[in-house]
Structure formats: structure tokens, C-alpha cells
N, C-alpha and C positions, 0 to 999 in steps of 0.2 A: 303707148306709154311714147314720151318726147325724145326725141333724136340724141345722140349727144357727141362731142366729140371725138372720143375712138371711133365714129363710124364713118366720120370724113377725110379727117387729119393726117398730113401728112411723116412718113416713120423718120424721114433724114431731118436730125438736128442740122439747123443752117448756124453754128454758131462759131463764134471766135471768142480769143485767151483775149485778156482785162490786158495786158503786153500788144496785144495786135497793132502794125503801125498801121499807119493811112494806107499804105496802097497796097497793104494781105487785103485790108477790109476790104475794097477797092474790086479787087481783083475774084473773090468769098463772093460777093455781090454780081458780078458778072457772070463768072464758072455756073450760076444757083440758078441765075435771073430772076431776081430779088431784088426789094426794095429798100432791104435792111435786113440786118443780122445780127440776133443774140450774145452780147460779149459774157462766157460765163468766167466763174470764180475754180480756184484748181479742184475742188470736186465738182462740177459741172451744172452748177448751181444758177441761176438768170441774176445777172447785177443789172442788168441795164442793158439798150437797145442803140443802137447807130444807123441811123434810116437815113436813106438818099440824103434828106431837107438837112439834114447835120454835117452830112458832106460838104454839101457845094455849100454849104457857109464859107467855105474857102474863096469861090469867088463873088458871091454876094454880099461878104461882110468882113471886106481886104481887114488885119489889125490895122489896129489904130494906136500910137498913144495917146496920151489923157483919156481916163474913162472916167473920170469923177461927171463930167457935163451930160453922161447918158443915162437913157429909161433902166431899171434894174434885170429890162428883159435885152436891150441890146450890148447891155454890158457881159450879161452872158453870154451872146450871142456872139461876141466879141473872141469870150475866152474859149469859145470851141473854132472858131476858126485859127487861132492862131495852136488848136490841139494837133498835136500826132502819132497818138496813140489812143486805144478804144476807151480806157478808163477815163479818158481826160471826154474825148469827143459823145459815148455818149448820153443818155438821156436814163437819168433812172428815177426808182423804180422801175426793174420793166413789168409791166403789167402780164401777168400770166396767167394760163387754165390750165386743168386735168384734164386725162383724160374723160372723167363721168361728168365735164360742164352739159350740161345741156347749150346745142346749136343757138336757141336763141338766146339764151343771155350772152355766150362768144358774139353774138350779130350785134347785139346792142353796146356791149363792150368798147367792137371795133367801131362800130358805129360815134360815141361818145367820146372815145377818145382820140377820135383820128386819123388809125392804124390802120393799114392795112395784113397784118397780119401779128399773130401773138405767137411767143412761145408755149409749148403745153411738156408741162414738166410733171414726171411719178409723185403720187400726192401723197407717200411714204418717205419717198429718200428728198423729193426736193430738187431733184435734175431734170434735167434738160431731155426730155425722150420725143418729139418730134414735134412741128411745123403746122400751124394752121392759117391757112392766107385766107384773103377772101374768096377767091373763084373756086375753095372748097368747099364752103357753108351753099355755093349756090348747085352743091350735089341733094342738101336735100328736095329740089326740085324735080329731080329725078325717080323719086321715088315708086316701084312698081301699083301697077292700080292698087292688083289682088290686095297688097298693104299696105296701103293708105286705106282703102274698104274695110280691114278687119279692124284698123285703132279707130277709122266713122264709129262705127258699131261699138267695141267698148267704150268709148267716152260716149255714145248717147247710152248707154245700158248702166253706167256705172256712177256716171257724172251728173247726165241730165235726168235717170230714173223713167227711162222709154222702152218701152221692145222695138229692138232698130228689124224686128221683122215686121211688124208696119209701117216702115216707112222703105223708099228710093233713093238708092245713093249712084248715081250718073257720074263717072268723072272723066273727066275728058282736060288734057290741057293743064291741069294742077285745079281745073275749077269744080267746083260739085252744087250738082244741083240736085235736090231732094221733095222725093213727092211723097207721099202717102196721105194719111189722116195723123192728127195730133192733137192736145189740145191747144189752146189758142194760148192761154196759159202759160203754155213753154217753149212758144215757138222761138221767143227772144234768145231763151237761153240755150237753146238745139243749135241756133246758130251762129251764138256767139261760141259755143264750144265746138263745133266740128273746127270753126274760122281757127282756132289756134294749135290745130293739128299742123304739124310740123309737116312741108311740101306745100298747103292749100293755098290756094293764090287768092280765091273768091268765093263764096257764098251763096245760091243761089236757093230761092225760095217757089216750089209749088205746092206746099204740105196745103191739105183740105184740113182747114182749122173746125174741130166740136168742141160745144160746149164740155166742158169736167160734167162727168155725171153728179145726180146729185141725187142720195137716200130720199127715198118717203119717207113722208112726215105720218107718226100715225097718230091717233090719238091715247091717252094714256087710258089703260085697262082700270076700271076701277071694280 
């Protein structure tokens, strides 16, 4: 079973209100040593995120008059540079995950959106209930060897259709070396399935491949 956000997330929701002022946002980031804060409405539902990049526009994009000649992106940056409250500074909508989101999916969202943390929301109320940081995701590589071995065995049995007892799994530093015997046609599926287990860095094969058994053919009886 894939690891879920609930297993690695931080339980502290680092958030500010839409009316939070610039200095208050800076103070929250410095206090909790984070690069972004979630902006929430009166019901504690995320409506956006203010990042360090948003705040630094005050320095890199000093407000100027006459925005008509600028590109859409530069005009948006100018608007943020002139802003003083979270509502005007934030990037919206907020990209969120729930406690049940697979860790692999959360990592993909961070990578694709180039963000280092995500608000975690309750799937029923929509309220923010925690924060997921990039560093939290690295905890998947600290899973106990016994836990990894159990999940690999389940994957081999349920997804690949092989008997785990016919194979050996040497796990060290997140690298799995698989030995034993398996049909040649199943080896590729086996390696791919094990590689998808959360916490596995690489998979090496020392499998002794064997041809699939062929049922004997008997001449028809007359």
C-alpha cells in the first residue's frame, strides 16, 4: 500500500488571514522558518498562498506608473509589488492535498508547480489541518526494512502473481536486490512493480530466469 500524506505531514497549519499585513506575513515565515504561508478565509479554508517570492517582489519589482506597456506577467508582478495584505499578495487558488493523498502524488504536485510546501485540508470540511513540506516527503526513504519487505512481498504476490517465497529480497539503503527464480516473462513486471514501492531508490536483479512450464501435449484418444 502506498504511503499517504497523513503519515509524513506536519500537524501545524501555518496560515494567515486574508487581511494579514505584509509585516505579519514576514513575521510568520520567520517564526516557523518556512518559505510560504497559507491564506485562509473565515472558515479556515485555504484561498491562496503567499510565498517568499511574492514578498520579494517589493525589491525586485518596485512599483511604477504606466503599466500598459508591460506584459501580463509583469503587470501581475507590479500589482503584487504594490500590495500590502495577504489577499493582494497571494497566489490563488491554493494547491492542496488531503491526509489521504498518496505521497507520490503530493511529490508530483510540488514538482510540477514548483512549490516547496502544500496545505493539507480535511476532505470533509475543507479546512486546513496541517502542512506538507518537501522535507517531510523525504521520510519515505527512512521506512524500516521489515516494513519495506512486507510491502514488496504483497506487491509480488498480488500485483505480479508470483510466490514471494521463491524469491529473496536484500534491502540496503533503499536499494533492493532480488534473487531467486522467476519466469523470464515476468521479470520486467516484477522489477517495475517493486520499483514503485514508496521508499525504494533502485532495484537490482540477480534473478535466475526459467522458462514458463509447458503443458505436455497428448494425441487425441480415438
